Biopython code that builds the backbone (N, CA, C, O; Angstrom):
import numpy as np
from Bio.PDB.StructureBuilder import StructureBuilder

atoms = [
    (1, "MET", "N", (-119.633, 9.421, 198.205)),
    (1, "MET", "CA", (-119.649, 8.548, 199.354)),
    (1, "MET", "C", (-118.238, 8.046, 199.624)),
    (1, "MET", "O", (-117.416, 7.940, 198.714)),
    (2, "GLY", "N", (-117.976, 7.744, 200.875)),
    (2, "GLY", "CA", (-116.663, 7.252, 201.259)),
    (2, "GLY", "C", (-116.514, 5.782, 200.946)),
    (2, "GLY", "O", (-117.492, 5.072, 200.713)),
    (3, "GLU", "N", (-115.272, 5.342, 200.946)),
    (3, "GLU", "CA", (-115.007, 3.929, 200.733)),
    (3, "GLU", "C", (-115.133, 3.192, 202.045)),
    (3, "GLU", "O", (-114.866, 3.749, 203.110)),
    (4, "HIS", "N", (-115.545, 1.925, 201.967)),
    (4, "HIS", "CA", (-115.598, 1.086, 203.162)),
    (4, "HIS", "C", (-114.591, -0.030, 202.972)),
    (4, "HIS", "O", (-114.552, -0.665, 201.918)),
    (5, "HIS", "N", (-113.797, -0.266, 203.963)),
    (5, "HIS", "CA", (-112.789, -1.314, 203.911)),
    (5, "HIS", "C", (-113.264, -2.485, 204.744)),
    (5, "HIS", "O", (-113.795, -2.295, 205.838)),
    (6, "GLY", "N", (-113.079, -3.696, 204.237)),
    (6, "GLY", "CA", (-113.518, -4.899, 204.927)),
    (6, "GLY", "C", (-112.771, -5.125, 206.227)),
    (6, "GLY", "O", (-111.683, -4.585, 206.429)),
    (7, "HIS", "N", (-113.355, -5.925, 207.110)),
    (7, "HIS", "CA", (-112.776, -6.225, 208.414)),
    (7, "HIS", "C", (-112.696, -7.730, 208.609)),
    (7, "HIS", "O", (-113.354, -8.275, 209.495)),
    (8, "GLY", "N", (-111.910, -8.396, 207.807)),
    (8, "GLY", "CA", (-111.753, -9.835, 208.015)),
    (8, "GLY", "C", (-112.456, -10.641, 206.942)),
    (8, "GLY", "O", (-113.205, -10.109, 206.123)),
    (9, "GLY", "N", (-112.194, -11.947, 206.967)),
    (9, "GLY", "CA", (-112.662, -12.844, 205.929)),
    (9, "GLY", "C", (-114.161, -13.021, 205.862)),
    (9, "GLY", "O", (-114.688, -13.275, 204.780)),
    (10, "ASP", "N", (-114.880, -12.897, 206.981)),
    (10, "ASP", "CA", (-116.315, -13.147, 206.952)),
    (10, "ASP", "C", (-117.122, -11.907, 206.593)),
    (10, "ASP", "O", (-118.344, -11.985, 206.476)),
    (11, "GLY", "N", (-116.462, -10.758, 206.415)),
    (11, "GLY", "CA", (-117.177, -9.546, 206.026)),
    (11, "GLY", "C", (-117.857, -8.836, 207.178)),
    (11, "GLY", "O", (-118.511, -7.815, 206.964)),
    (12, "HIS", "N", (-117.724, -9.346, 208.398)),
    (12, "HIS", "CA", (-118.357, -8.728, 209.553)),
    (12, "HIS", "C", (-117.287, -8.161, 210.467)),
    (12, "HIS", "O", (-116.371, -8.875, 210.877)),
    (13, "GLY", "N", (-117.400, -6.864, 210.791)),
    (13, "GLY", "CA", (-116.463, -6.250, 211.712)),
    (13, "GLY", "C", (-116.870, -6.501, 213.142)),
    (13, "GLY", "O", (-118.010, -6.879, 213.412)),
    (14, "HIS", "N", (-115.954, -6.297, 214.052)),
    (14, "HIS", "CA", (-116.261, -6.398, 215.473)),
    (14, "HIS", "C", (-116.954, -5.120, 215.895)),
    (14, "HIS", "O", (-116.651, -4.048, 215.371)),
    (15, "HIS", "N", (-117.881, -5.216, 216.838)),
    (15, "HIS", "CA", (-118.668, -4.067, 217.260)),
    (15, "HIS", "C", (-117.831, -2.960, 217.883)),
    (15, "HIS", "O", (-118.213, -1.792, 217.826)),
    (16, "ASP", "N", (-116.691, -3.312, 218.478)),
    (16, "ASP", "CA", (-115.893, -2.291, 219.135)),
    (16, "ASP", "C", (-114.879, -1.643, 218.206)),
    (16, "ASP", "O", (-114.171, -0.731, 218.632)),
    (17, "GLU", "N", (-114.780, -2.072, 216.971)),
    (17, "GLU", "CA", (-113.874, -1.474, 216.006)),
    (17, "GLU", "C", (-114.561, -0.305, 215.327)),
    (17, "GLU", "O", (-115.750, -0.367, 215.014)),
    (18, "MET", "N", (-113.805, 0.762, 215.102)),
    (18, "MET", "CA", (-114.347, 1.899, 214.379)),
    (18, "MET", "C", (-113.360, 2.321, 213.308)),
    (18, "MET", "O", (-112.151, 2.139, 213.448)),
    (19, "GLU", "N", (-113.884, 2.877, 212.258)),
    (19, "GLU", "CA", (-113.074, 3.368, 211.155)),
    (19, "GLU", "C", (-113.585, 4.744, 210.780)),
    (19, "GLU", "O", (-114.793, 4.978, 210.739)),
    (20, "SER", "N", (-112.691, 5.626, 210.516)),
    (20, "SER", "CA", (-113.058, 6.986, 210.138)),
    (20, "SER", "C", (-113.321, 7.051, 208.637)),
    (20, "SER", "O", (-112.503, 6.596, 207.837)),
    (21, "ILE", "N", (-114.470, 7.621, 208.257)),
    (21, "ILE", "CA", (-114.800, 7.828, 206.861)),
    (21, "ILE", "C", (-115.280, 9.263, 206.681)),
    (21, "ILE", "O", (-115.577, 9.948, 207.660)),
    (22, "THR", "N", (-115.353, 9.708, 205.466)),
    (22, "THR", "CA", (-115.891, 11.026, 205.160)),
    (22, "THR", "C", (-117.319, 10.852, 204.679)),
    (22, "THR", "O", (-117.587, 10.058, 203.777)),
    (23, "VAL", "N", (-118.241, 11.601, 205.288)),
    (23, "VAL", "CA", (-119.648, 11.521, 204.930)),
    (23, "VAL", "C", (-120.127, 12.913, 204.546)),
    (23, "VAL", "O", (-119.813, 13.888, 205.230)),
    (24, "THR", "N", (-120.871, 13.011, 203.476)),
    (24, "THR", "CA", (-121.435, 14.285, 203.054)),
    (24, "THR", "C", (-122.909, 14.314, 203.435)),
    (24, "THR", "O", (-123.681, 13.455, 203.009)),
    (25, "LEU", "N", (-123.301, 15.306, 204.241)),
    (25, "LEU", "CA", (-124.674, 15.451, 204.698)),
    (25, "LEU", "C", (-125.180, 16.842, 204.350)),
    (25, "LEU", "O", (-124.402, 17.767, 204.116)),
    (26, "GLU", "N", (-126.493, 16.966, 204.320)),
    (26, "GLU", "CA", (-127.096, 18.278, 204.118)),
    (26, "GLU", "C", (-126.934, 19.095, 205.392)),
    (26, "GLU", "O", (-126.907, 18.537, 206.489)),
    (27, "CYS", "N", (-126.826, 20.412, 205.253)),
    (27, "CYS", "CA", (-126.597, 21.301, 206.397)),
    (27, "CYS", "C", (-127.666, 21.135, 207.467)),
    (27, "CYS", "O", (-127.352, 21.157, 208.657)),
    (28, "ASP", "N", (-128.934, 20.967, 207.064)),
    (28, "ASP", "CA", (-129.992, 20.829, 208.075)),
    (28, "ASP", "C", (-129.874, 19.499, 208.820)),
    (28, "ASP", "O", (-130.267, 19.409, 209.983)),
    (29, "GLN", "N", (-129.338, 18.468, 208.166)),
    (29, "GLN", "CA", (-129.113, 17.196, 208.842)),
    (29, "GLN", "C", (-128.013, 17.342, 209.891)),
    (29, "GLN", "O", (-128.134, 16.811, 210.995)),
    (30, "ILE", "N", (-126.953, 18.052, 209.555)),
    (30, "ILE", "CA", (-125.857, 18.269, 210.491)),
    (30, "ILE", "C", (-126.343, 19.078, 211.689)),
    (30, "ILE", "O", (-126.013, 18.757, 212.830)),
    (31, "GLU", "N", (-127.114, 20.110, 211.437)),
    (31, "GLU", "CA", (-127.657, 20.926, 212.527)),
    (31, "GLU", "C", (-128.524, 20.080, 213.455)),
    (31, "GLU", "O", (-128.425, 20.199, 214.676)),
    (32, "ALA", "N", (-129.371, 19.229, 212.886)),
    (32, "ALA", "CA", (-130.248, 18.380, 213.696)),
    (32, "ALA", "C", (-129.428, 17.387, 214.515)),
    (32, "ALA", "O", (-129.741, 17.152, 215.682)),
    (33, "LEU", "N", (-128.391, 16.803, 213.932)),
    (33, "LEU", "CA", (-127.529, 15.871, 214.654)),
    (33, "LEU", "C", (-126.810, 16.577, 215.798)),
    (33, "LEU", "O", (-126.682, 16.018, 216.888)),
    (34, "GLU", "N", (-126.342, 17.793, 215.561)),
    (34, "GLU", "CA", (-125.665, 18.550, 216.615)),
    (34, "GLU", "C", (-126.631, 18.902, 217.746)),
    (34, "GLU", "O", (-126.255, 18.873, 218.918)),
    (35, "GLU", "N", (-127.879, 19.235, 217.393)),
    (35, "GLU", "CA", (-128.895, 19.519, 218.412)),
    (35, "GLU", "C", (-129.172, 18.275, 219.249)),
    (35, "GLU", "O", (-129.277, 18.351, 220.473)),
    (36, "LEU", "N", (-129.290, 17.132, 218.581)),
    (36, "LEU", "CA", (-129.519, 15.881, 219.303)),
    (36, "LEU", "C", (-128.339, 15.552, 220.211)),
    (36, "LEU", "O", (-128.532, 15.075, 221.329)),
    (37, "ALA", "N", (-127.118, 15.802, 219.737)),
    (37, "ALA", "CA", (-125.932, 15.548, 220.558)),
    (37, "ALA", "C", (-125.982, 16.387, 221.828)),
    (37, "ALA", "O", (-125.664, 15.896, 222.912)),
    (38, "ALA", "N", (-126.378, 17.640, 221.701)),
    (38, "ALA", "CA", (-126.478, 18.519, 222.876)),
    (38, "ALA", "C", (-127.571, 18.022, 223.821)),
    (38, "ALA", "O", (-127.384, 18.020, 225.038)),
    (39, "GLU", "N", (-128.716, 17.598, 223.264)),
    (39, "GLU", "CA", (-129.817, 17.080, 224.085)),
    (39, "GLU", "C", (-129.405, 15.800, 224.812)),
    (39, "GLU", "O", (-129.661, 15.661, 226.008)),
    (40, "TYR", "N", (-128.769, 14.862, 224.102)),
    (40, "TYR", "CA", (-128.332, 13.606, 224.717)),
    (40, "TYR", "C", (-127.299, 13.880, 225.795)),
    (40, "TYR", "O", (-127.333, 13.260, 226.858)),
    (41, "SER", "N", (-126.375, 14.808, 225.531)),
    (41, "SER", "CA", (-125.346, 15.143, 226.514)),
    (41, "SER", "C", (-125.978, 15.650, 227.797)),
    (41, "SER", "O", (-125.559, 15.280, 228.894)),
    (42, "LYS", "N", (-126.993, 16.501, 227.658)),
    (42, "LYS", "CA", (-127.660, 17.070, 228.827)),
    (42, "LYS", "C", (-128.465, 16.001, 229.577)),
    (42, "LYS", "O", (-128.374, 15.890, 230.799)),
    (43, "LYS", "N", (-129.256, 15.215, 228.826)),
    (43, "LYS", "CA", (-130.122, 14.210, 229.441)),
    (43, "LYS", "C", (-129.335, 13.083, 230.100)),
    (43, "LYS", "O", (-129.725, 12.593, 231.159)),
    (44, "LEU", "N", (-128.243, 12.673, 229.489)),
    (44, "LEU", "CA", (-127.509, 11.507, 229.957)),
    (44, "LEU", "C", (-126.281, 11.859, 230.786)),
    (44, "LEU", "O", (-125.573, 10.972, 231.264)),
    (45, "SER", "N", (-126.031, 13.151, 230.955)),
    (45, "SER", "CA", (-124.872, 13.626, 231.723)),
    (45, "SER", "C", (-123.567, 12.978, 231.258)),
    (45, "SER", "O", (-122.713, 12.599, 232.059)),
    (46, "GLN", "N", (-123.447, 12.866, 229.947)),
    (46, "GLN", "CA", (-122.231, 12.309, 229.352)),
    (46, "GLN", "C", (-122.102, 12.946, 227.970)),
    (46, "GLN", "O", (-123.103, 13.193, 227.297)),
    (47, "ALA", "N", (-120.878, 13.205, 227.557)),
    (47, "ALA", "CA", (-120.633, 13.916, 226.298)),
    (47, "ALA", "C", (-121.028, 13.078, 225.082)),
    (47, "ALA", "O", (-120.575, 11.946, 224.909)),
    (48, "TRP", "N", (-121.872, 13.657, 224.259)),
    (48, "TRP", "CA", (-122.224, 13.078, 222.962)),
    (48, "TRP", "C", (-121.781, 14.075, 221.903)),
    (48, "TRP", "O", (-121.961, 15.282, 222.063)),
    (49, "ASP", "N", (-121.201, 13.568, 220.822)),
    (49, "ASP", "CA", (-120.843, 14.453, 219.724)),
    (49, "ASP", "C", (-121.605, 14.036, 218.470)),
    (49, "ASP", "O", (-122.348, 13.054, 218.479)),
    (50, "LEU", "N", (-121.414, 14.785, 217.403)),
    (50, "LEU", "CA", (-122.116, 14.514, 216.155)),
    (50, "LEU", "C", (-121.838, 13.089, 215.680)),
    (50, "LEU", "O", (-122.747, 12.406, 215.208)),
    (51, "SER", "N", (-120.603, 12.641, 215.801)),
    (51, "SER", "CA", (-120.235, 11.296, 215.364)),
    (51, "SER", "C", (-121.002, 10.220, 216.127)),
    (51, "SER", "O", (-121.462, 9.245, 215.532)),
    (52, "ALA", "N", (-121.142, 10.392, 217.443)),
    (52, "ALA", "CA", (-121.856, 9.405, 218.255)),
    (52, "ALA", "C", (-123.330, 9.328, 217.868)),
    (52, "ALA", "O", (-123.895, 8.239, 217.773)),
    (53, "VAL", "N", (-123.951, 10.491, 217.642)),
    (53, "VAL", "CA", (-125.364, 10.511, 217.264)),
    (53, "VAL", "C", (-125.537, 9.922, 215.867)),
    (53, "VAL", "O", (-126.509, 9.212, 215.610)),
    (54, "LEU", "N", (-124.613, 10.207, 214.976)),
    (54, "LEU", "CA", (-124.679, 9.647, 213.630)),
    (54, "LEU", "C", (-124.542, 8.127, 213.665)),
    (54, "LEU", "O", (-125.243, 7.434, 212.928)),
    (55, "ARG", "N", (-123.644, 7.588, 214.517)),
    (55, "ARG", "CA", (-123.528, 6.133, 214.655)),
    (55, "ARG", "C", (-124.826, 5.538, 215.180)),
    (55, "ARG", "O", (-125.259, 4.483, 214.717)),
    (56, "LEU", "N", (-125.448, 6.209, 216.145)),
    (56, "LEU", "CA", (-126.725, 5.751, 216.682)),
    (56, "LEU", "C", (-127.791, 5.724, 215.582)),
    (56, "LEU", "O", (-128.539, 4.753, 215.460)),
    (57, "ALA", "N", (-127.856, 6.788, 214.788)),
    (57, "ALA", "CA", (-128.851, 6.881, 213.716)),
    (57, "ALA", "C", (-128.626, 5.813, 212.647)),
    (57, "ALA", "O", (-129.580, 5.193, 212.177)),
    (58, "VAL", "N", (-127.383, 5.602, 212.268)),
    (58, "VAL", "CA", (-127.069, 4.582, 211.259)),
    (58, "VAL", "C", (-127.380, 3.195, 211.811)),
    (58, "VAL", "O", (-127.924, 2.347, 211.103)),
    (59, "GLY", "N", (-127.035, 2.969, 213.071)),
    (59, "GLY", "CA", (-127.338, 1.679, 213.695)),
    (59, "GLY", "C", (-128.825, 1.391, 213.716)),
    (59, "GLY", "O", (-129.249, 0.271, 213.435)),
    (60, "ASP", "N", (-129.625, 2.408, 214.052)),
    (60, "ASP", "CA", (-131.077, 2.252, 214.077)),
    (60, "ASP", "C", (-131.600, 1.927, 212.683)),
    (60, "ASP", "O", (-132.424, 1.028, 212.516)),
    (61, "PHE", "N", (-131.120, 2.660, 211.688)),
    (61, "PHE", "CA", (-131.542, 2.425, 210.305)),
    (61, "PHE", "C", (-131.179, 1.003, 209.863)),
    (61, "PHE", "O", (-132.005, 0.298, 209.282)),
    (62, "MET", "N", (-129.940, 0.590, 210.142)),
    (62, "MET", "CA", (-129.495, -0.742, 209.730)),
    (62, "MET", "C", (-130.283, -1.839, 210.442)),
    (62, "MET", "O", (-130.582, -2.869, 209.839)),
    (63, "ALA", "N", (-130.620, -1.636, 211.703)),
    (63, "ALA", "CA", (-131.422, -2.621, 212.447)),
    (63, "ALA", "C", (-132.814, -2.732, 211.832)),
    (63, "ALA", "O", (-133.339, -3.835, 211.684)),
    (64, "ARG", "N", (-133.412, -1.600, 211.475)),
    (64, "ARG", "CA", (-134.754, -1.637, 210.875)),
    (64, "ARG", "C", (-134.728, -2.296, 209.497)),
    (64, "ARG", "O", (-135.746, -2.821, 209.047)),
    (65, "GLN", "N", (-133.589, -2.276, 208.830)),
    (65, "GLN", "CA", (-133.451, -2.920, 207.524)),
    (65, "GLN", "C", (-133.093, -4.399, 207.665)),
    (65, "GLN", "O", (-132.989, -5.118, 206.671)),
    (66, "GLY", "N", (-132.904, -4.848, 208.914)),
    (66, "GLY", "CA", (-132.548, -6.244, 209.159)),
    (66, "GLY", "C", (-131.102, -6.567, 208.854)),
    (66, "GLY", "O", (-130.752, -7.738, 208.711)),
    (67, "LYS", "N", (-130.253, -5.557, 208.752)),
    (67, "LYS", "CA", (-128.844, -5.778, 208.410)),
    (67, "LYS", "C", (-127.986, -6.043, 209.637)),
    (67, "LYS", "O", (-126.929, -6.667, 209.533)),
    (68, "ILE", "N", (-128.439, -5.567, 210.815)),
    (68, "ILE", "CA", (-127.738, -5.827, 212.060)),
    (68, "ILE", "C", (-128.783, -6.140, 213.120)),
    (68, "ILE", "O", (-129.970, -5.868, 212.938)),
    (69, "THR", "N", (-128.332, -6.709, 214.221)),
    (69, "THR", "CA", (-129.266, -7.001, 215.313)),
    (69, "THR", "C", (-128.905, -6.200, 216.526)),
    (69, "THR", "O", (-129.572, -6.303, 217.556)),
]
sb = StructureBuilder()
sb.init_structure("model")
sb.init_model(0)
sb.init_chain("A")
sb.init_seg("    ")
for serial, (resi, resn, name, xyz) in enumerate(atoms, 1):
    if name == "N":
        sb.init_residue(resn, " ", resi, " ")
    sb.init_atom(name, np.array(xyz, "f"), 0.0, 1.0, " ", f" {name:<3s}", serial, name[0])
structure = sb.get_structure()
């Protein structure tokens, strides 16, 4: 797993800040994320890439865990 670096004294980063990390995923997970990116790009008429879909998926997971709102 990649390292996470803090974003300030309160431990909460700003929503518009992003940091690049290295993530290891299974090949079928990457394929599914790429398929979703293509579907979202087509449906929303705006470019989605694997990173954007992964952020969406992580955000959804964290919200369901009560870690973010």
